[in-house]
N, C-alpha and C positions, 0 to 999 in steps of 0.2 A: 507771445504776441502773434505768431503765425496761426496758432489755433484760434485765437480771438478773431483775427481777420477772416479766416475761412468760415467761421460760424456766422459772422456778419454778412458775408457774401452769400452764404447758403440761405440765410434768413431773408435777405433782400430779394434774391432771384426765385427762391423756392416758394415764396408766399404770394407772388404777383398773381398767379392763377386764382388763388383763393380770394384775394381782394377784388378781382374783377368779377368773379362768378357769384360771390355771396355778399356783395356790398349792400344789398337791400334787405338783408335779413336782420332781425332783432334791432330795429331802429328805436324801439323802446325795450326796457328789460323784459325778458321772457317770463311768462306766467304759466303755472301748471302744477302738476303733482308728480312726486317721485315715491316709489314704493319703499325705499330703504329705512327711513326713520321709524316707521311703524312696523313693517313686516320683515325687514332684513331678508334672510334667505327663505322665509316662509311665504313664498310668492307663488302664484299660479295664474293660469289663464282666466279663471273665474274671478279672482280678486281684481285683476286688471279690468276686466269687462264691467264689473260692478262699480269700480272707481269711475270709469267713463260714464256710466249711467248716472251716477251720483253727481258728477260735475255738471251734468245737464239738468237733472231734476232739482238741484239746489239753487240753480241760477248762477253758479260760478262762471259758466261760460259767457253769460251776458255781461259780466263786469270785466272780462278780459282773460280769464284762465283758459288755456287751450291745449297744453301739452300733457299727455299721459305717458310717463317715463318709467320703464322697468329698469331697476338697478341690477346688482350682481345676482348670480345664481341661476340664470336662465340657460346657460351654456354648459355642455358636459364633455365635449371632445372636438377633434377635428378629423375630417375624412382624409384619405390618402392624398387628395388634391389640395388640401389645406382649408377647405370650406368648413366653417364653424357648424357644429351640430347642436340643435336645440333639444332641451330635455323634453322628450315626447310624453313623459308621464305627467309633468306639470303643465305642458303646453301642447295638448294632443292635436289641436287644429293647426299648429304651426304659426310662425310669426307673420307670415303674409296675411293669413286669415284674421289674425288678431288686429293687425294694422288696419285691415279693411273694416273691421268692426268699429274701431276707434274713429276712423275717418267717416263712417256712416253717421256718427253722432255730431259731425261738424267739428271734430277735434283733431289734434295732431298727435303722432305716435313717436315716442322716444325710446332709446335703448342704451345699454351700458357696455363698455369694454374697458380695457386697461392698456397703457403704453408699455407695461412690463411683459415678461414672459408668462406670468400668471396674473389673474385678477386678485383682488384682496382676499377673496374667499377660495383661492387656489383653483380657479377654473381656467381654461385656456385664455391667455392674454393675446393682445394684438401685435406685439412686437414681431416684425418680419412678415406680417400678414395684412399690412395696411390696405393694399390695393384689393386683395381678395375680399376682405371684410367690408370695405367701403362699397364695393360693387354689390355684395350680398345685401347689405343694409338698404341700398337704393332699390334693389329688386323687390325687397319686402315692403317698401313704402315708408321707410323710416324718415322722420322729419327732424330728429334731434339726437345727438350722440353725446353722452357723458363719458369722458375718457380719463380713467383714474391713473394712479402713480405707484402701484405696489410692485414688488419684485423687479426693481429696475436697476440693480447693481450693474455698473459699467455702461449704462445707457445715458446719453446726453439729452436733457429734456427739450432743448430747442429743436434738435434734429428729430427726436421722436414725435413731437407734436406737429412739427412741420410736415413730416412724412404723411401723417394721417390727414392733415389739413389739405395737402395736395391731392391725396387719394379721394377725399370727399368732394373736393371741387371738380375733379375729373369724373365723378361717378354718374353724372348726368341728372342728379337730383339735388335740389337745394336742401341742405341739412345744416341746422344750427349746431355749432361745435362748442361744447363745454369742456374746458380744460380743468381737470380736477387734480392739479399738481401740488395743492396745499400751500402755495406761496413760497416754497423753498428756494426757488431760483428767481424770485421776484418777477413773475410772468407779466405783471402790469407794465414792466419796462420793455418787453419784447414781443408780447403776444397780440398786439393790436391787429395785425394782419395775418394772424395764425388762427385765432378763434374768435368767437363772439362774446365769450365770458370766461373768466379764469378765477379759480379759487385763490383767496388771499391768505387763508389760515388753515390750520388743522380742522378736523371735523367739529361740528357743533354738537353739544350735549344738551339734553332736555333739562335745563336748569337755568337759573338767573346768572350766577357768577362762579359756579364750581369749576374744578379742574380734575382731570383724570391722570393716571400714571402714564398713559400712552399719548397724552398731548391734547385730548379733547377739551373743549372749553364751553362754558355757558355763554349765552349771547351777549351779555354785558362786557365780557372780556374780549370777545370777538369784535365788538363795537370799537373798543379802544385801538385795535390794530388797523382800523380803517382810516385813522387820522393821517392826512398827508397824501392819501391815494386818490383824492378827488380829481386831480389834474389828469389822471390816466383814463378816466371813464368818459363815455359819450355815446351817441347813437351808433349802434353796431358793435360796441366793445365795452363790456361792463366788468367792474370788480364784483366778485361773487363771494360774499361772506358766509356762504353755505345755506342749506335749506331751512325752512321755517319749522319750528317745533310747536307752533300754535295748535292746540287741540289734543295734545298728547298726554295731558293729565297730571303733570308734575309741577307746573308753575301756577301761581295765582292768576286770576283774571287780569289784574293790573299789570303783572309782569308780561303776560302774553300780549296785552294791548300795547305796552311799551315796545316790546320786541317787534311787533308788526309795524308800529309807527316808524321806528328807526330804519327798518328795511325799506320802507317806502321813501323816506327822506334820503337814504343813501343811493337811490336809484338801483337797488339790488334786484336781482332776479327774484320773483315771488314764486318759489317752488314749494308748495306745501308738502308736509311729510306725515300727515295724520291719516286716520281712517275716515274717508269721505262718507262711508256708509253710516257712521254713527256720530255725526256732529250734533252737539247740543246747540241751543239757541245762542248761547254766549260765544261759542266758537264761530258760528255763522256770522254773528254781529261784527266780529273782528275781521274775518277773512273776506267778507263781502262788503265792507265799508267803502262805498264808491268815492268818498271824498279823499280818504287815505290813498286809494288806488290811483286817483287822479293825480296826486302828488308824484307817485312812483312813475306813472306813465306819461308825465309831461313831455311834450315834444322837444323841448330844449335839451333834454337828456343830461342835465347837470346833477352831479352827485353832491349832496349836502355835506356840510363841514361844521366843525365846532367853532363857535364865535365867542364863547365865554366859559370860564372854568374857575369855580372857587372850591374845588375839592369834591364834596358830595353833591354839589349842584352845578349843572351844566346847561348851556343853551346852544342849540344847533340850528342852522338855517340852510335853506336851499332856494335859489332863484328859480322862478317859474315863468312861463310865457304870460303874455298879457299883463306885464308889470306886477305880477304877484310874487309873494315870498312865503314859503312854508317855514314855520318856526316850531321847534320842540323845546320845551322847558322840562328838564329831567332831574328828578330827585333820586340819586343813587342810594341814599340811606334807607334804612328800613323804618324810620320814623317820619311822621308828617313834618313838612317844612313849609314855612311861609316866606316867600321871596318878594322883596321889594325891587321892582323893575326900574332900571334906568335905561329907557329906550334909546336915549341919545348915545349912551356908552355902547349899546349894541349896534349902533349905526342904522337905526330904524327911525324913519320920520314919523311924526305924531299924527299926520293926517290920514292914517291907514285904518281901515275897518278890520276887525277881528272876526274870523269865521271859525267856530269851534268844530274841529273835525269829528270828534267822537260824540258830540251831542247834536251835530248837524244843524247848528243855529248860528246866527250872527250874535256876537256877545260883546257888543260895545266897540269902542275905538281904542287905538293905542293911547291916546291922550287920557281917556277915562279909566284905563286899566293900569293901576299902580302897584297892586299886589296880587300874588297868586298863592293859594294854599294847595299844596300838592302832597298826596299820600306817599308812603314809602314805596320805593321801587316802581314809581309811576311817572307818567308824563302828562303835560298839557300840550296839545297839538293844535296849532292854528294855521290857517291860510290868511295872510294879510293881503287885502285888496286895496 
């Protein structure tokens, strides 16, 4: 009991600075790119610069993507004074110069560290170096920090993340704080005034519904774990079901379209994990769909939730501003399915107009739409006006 009380007091008093100094950040879910899903440790200054170039040349920046985030493997050691050392072979110009380049494109720069003694790839972690690291990141011009949870034996998550939260808030630079704790300590219950987003599950895997021996999951399984978490999300504090796997080549177009649809409905951070240099037109058509992104970035900041479930067929909805509602009809099966819609049972009035998000057209009214034919592992995504 004493330990619980001390943690609660620490959390209350320790996060007040963060809440005061960063309350205007991430009022809608962050959008950007992270190097890990595609490149893992095969990262370099050139790859990051080209990603920034591509974010602009493809028009991703015009629909809201703005963060260029380097994941693990950029750091190699610490100096005698504790300052983190950048891999000079991979990043010869240094992080300040790289951040300046990203900023010159009108974008924002993000970096990675870990709350443990080592990062997940056994590079120097941030435990015990929170103030030094936060001040270093601020001096480089960092705008976003992803903070992982490897090699943390004996470390208390609330304290570890709050220590870094306070250090970032006192660094003199507004930095979005992404807690990558994998949902183990249910951060959605305590992290609202510690960070701007927090992971809710283990890592995403580039598949529809597969599992790995180490806990990774396909996006459909991650989706299931978001049920009931909607009450914890809102402007400035978001549930994070992990990065997008759209464009990484192992899922069908319909599966990737459904994946992106749900991340938009969930008000999840839209952090792409693909090679921005080599996107085909299908990948662009998903990641740049302005109507889906409009659902994600709606100013009310409401996370969507499931409203109907009959096994392989589900309906999810999200309230939006201007009296609109986003609705996803989801066929989890791999076979085509025709669903007869009872709008009254779904709690939706019949005087609403349907806007088809993926076709970009008005497609009738609720009253006139009585059935939907949906292919396997696919969705129908509407905005009801």
